[in-house]
C-alpha positions in Angstrom: 0.0 0.0 0.0 1.4 3.4 -1.0 1.8 6.0 1.7 1.4 8.8 -0.7 -0.5 8.5 -4.0 0.5 10.2 -7.3 -2.5 12.5 -7.0 -1.3 14.1 -3.8 2.2 14.4 -5.1 0.8 16.1 -8.2 -1.1 18.7 -6.2 2.0 19.4 -4.0 3.8 20.6 -7.1 0.7 22.2 -8.6 0.1 24.3 -5.5 3.5 25.9 -5.9 2.8 27.1 -9.4 -0.9 27.7 -9.1 -1.4 28.4 -5.4 -5.0 29.6 -5.5 -6.2 26.6 -7.5 -3.8 24.2 -5.9 -4.7 25.1 -2.3 -8.4 25.1 -3.3 -8.1 21.5 -4.4 -6.1 20.6 -1.3 -8.7 22.2 1.0 -12.0 21.3 -0.6 -11.2 18.1 -2.5 -8.8 16.5 0.0 -5.8 16.5 -2.3 -3.4 17.5 0.5 -1.1 15.1 2.4 -0.1 15.5 6.0 2.8 13.0 5.4 4.3 15.2 2.6 3.8 18.3 4.7 5.5 16.7 7.7 8.4 15.5 5.6 8.9 18.9 4.1 9.0 20.5 7.6 11.5 17.9 8.8 13.6 18.5 5.6 13.5 22.3 6.2 14.6 21.9 9.8 17.4 19.6 8.9 18.5 22.0 6.1 18.6 24.8 8.6 21.1 22.8 10.7 23.2 22.1 7.5 23.0 25.8 6.4 24.2 27.0 9.9 27.4 25.0 9.6 28.1 24.6 5.9 27.2 27.9 4.3 30.3 29.3 2.7 32.5 31.8 4.5 31.5 34.9 2.5 27.9 34.4 3.7 28.3 32.6 7.0 28.3 34.9 10.1 27.4 32.0 12.5 29.7 30.9 15.3 30.0 27.2 14.4 31.3 26.4 18.0 28.0 27.5 19.4 25.8 25.3 17.1 23.2 23.2 18.9 21.6 21.1 16.1 18.8 19.8 18.3 17.8 23.2 19.5 17.9 24.6 16.0 15.8 21.7 14.7 13.2 22.1 17.5 13.0 25.9 17.1 12.2 25.6 13.3 9.5 23.0 13.9 8.2 24.9 16.9 7.7 28.1 14.9 5.6 26.3 12.2 3.5 24.5 14.8 3.1 27.6 16.9 1.9 29.7 13.9 -0.4 26.8 12.8 -2.1 26.8 16.3 -2.3 30.6 16.6 -3.7 31.0 13.1 -6.3 28.4 13.7 -7.2 30.0 17.0 -7.6 33.5 15.4 -9.4 32.4 12.3 -11.8 30.2 14.3 -12.9 33.4 16.1 -13.3 35.2 12.8 -15.2 32.6 10.8 -12.2 31.2 8.9 -13.1 28.0 7.1 -9.7 26.3 7.2 -8.9 23.4 9.6 -5.7 23.1 11.5 -4.6 20.4 9.1 -5.2 22.7 6.1 -3.1 25.5 7.7 -0.2 23.2 8.5 -0.3 21.9 4.9 -0.2 25.4 3.4 2.7 26.4 5.6 4.7 23.2 4.9 4.0 23.1 1.2 5.1 26.7 0.9 8.4 25.7 2.6 9.3 23.9 -0.6 10.5 27.2 -2.1 12.8 27.9 0.9 14.1 24.3 0.8 15.1 24.7 -2.8 16.4 28.2 -2.4 18.4 27.6 0.7 19.9 24.3 -0.7 21.1 26.1 -3.8 22.5 29.1 -1.8 24.2 26.9 0.8 25.9 24.8 -1.9 26.8 27.7 -4.2 28.1 29.9 -1.3 31.1 27.7 -1.0 32.2 28.6 -4.6 31.5 32.3 -4.8 33.7 35.4 -4.3 32.7 38.3 -2.1 31.6 40.2 -5.2 29.2 37.4 -6.2 27.5 37.2 -2.8 24.9 39.7 -3.9 23.6 37.3 -6.5 22.9 34.6 -3.9 21.4 37.1 -1.5 19.0 38.2 -4.3 18.1 34.5 -4.8 17.3 34.2 -1.1 15.2 37.3 -1.1 13.2 36.1 -4.1 12.6 32.8 -2.4 11.4 34.4 0.8 9.2 36.8 -1.1 7.6 33.9 -3.0 7.2 31.9 0.3 5.3 34.8 1.8 3.1 35.0 -1.4 2.3 31.3 -1.2 1.4 31.5 2.5 -0.9 34.5 1.9 -2.5 32.8 -1.2 -3.0 29.5 0.7 -4.5 31.1 3.8 -6.7 33.3 1.7 -8.0 30.3 -0.1 -8.6 27.9 2.7 -10.2 30.4 5.0 -12.2 32.0 2.2 -11.0 35.5 3.2 -10.2 38.5 1.0 -6.7 39.8 0.7 -7.1 42.3 3.6 -8.7 39.7 5.8 -5.8 37.3 5.2 -3.2 40.0 6.1 -5.1 40.9 9.2 -5.4 37.3 10.3 -1.6 36.7 9.7 -0.8 39.8 11.8 -3.2 38.7 14.6 -1.7 35.2 14.4 1.8 36.5 15.0 0.5 38.5 18.0 -1.4 35.4 19.3 1.8 33.3 18.8 3.8 35.9 20.8 1.2 35.8 23.6 1.1 31.9 23.6 4.9 31.9 23.7 5.0 34.5 26.6 2.5 32.4 28.6 4.4 29.2 27.9 7.7 30.8 29.1 5.9 32.2 32.2 4.3 28.9 33.1 7.7 27.1 32.5 9.5 29.6 34.7 6.9 29.3 37.5 7.1 25.5 37.4 10.9 25.6 37.5 10.8 27.8 40.6 8.2 25.6 42.3 10.3 22.5 41.6 13.3 24.3 43.0 11.4 25.5 46.1 10.0 22.0 46.9 13.4 20.5 46.3 14.9 22.9 48.8 12.2 22.2 51.3 12.7 18.4 50.8 16.4 18.7 51.3 16.0 20.7 54.4 13.6 18.2 55.9 15.9 15.3 55.1 18.8 17.2 56.9 16.6 17.7 60.0 15.4 14.1 60.1 
């Protein structure tokens, strides 16, 4: 039994060239694949780890000695998951039609452009001179711009919003993601302090006993 049929693979590529029609088919005719979306997210997270270390010297400002591959991988995945949750939360309140699955697929399918662009730039950056860095930087900018376009087109389609409504929902989703992140950090900090407090109390009791 095939994990992914040819039809779903076809609409993955089709959505990158014809985003409005492609994401319509994915949303309303079930041509999207969570497996493809997840594999793309994992590929992008892994590529970010590779890019951090192996981007050529003219374009690499990272301190390789400070690289933490696991943290970098988790941070990339967390950003996508966090935006998925926050966008679903916001659009649910404002009559968005897309499901959480649809939002996740739109984001991950759109990452294809960044995967291709970053892979090309990471490889080519090892063979360019300082004068040619501008060309690769331009390639990156074009890829990021097209990624943003795909996300806006996809969210506009699956939520059945107008352009203005989609932009507003994205801005509000970013705000919601920041609030969720703040609350998460606050809860984590409070739990850490509580554990530290009870550990200190327990150690003191053990000493007295």
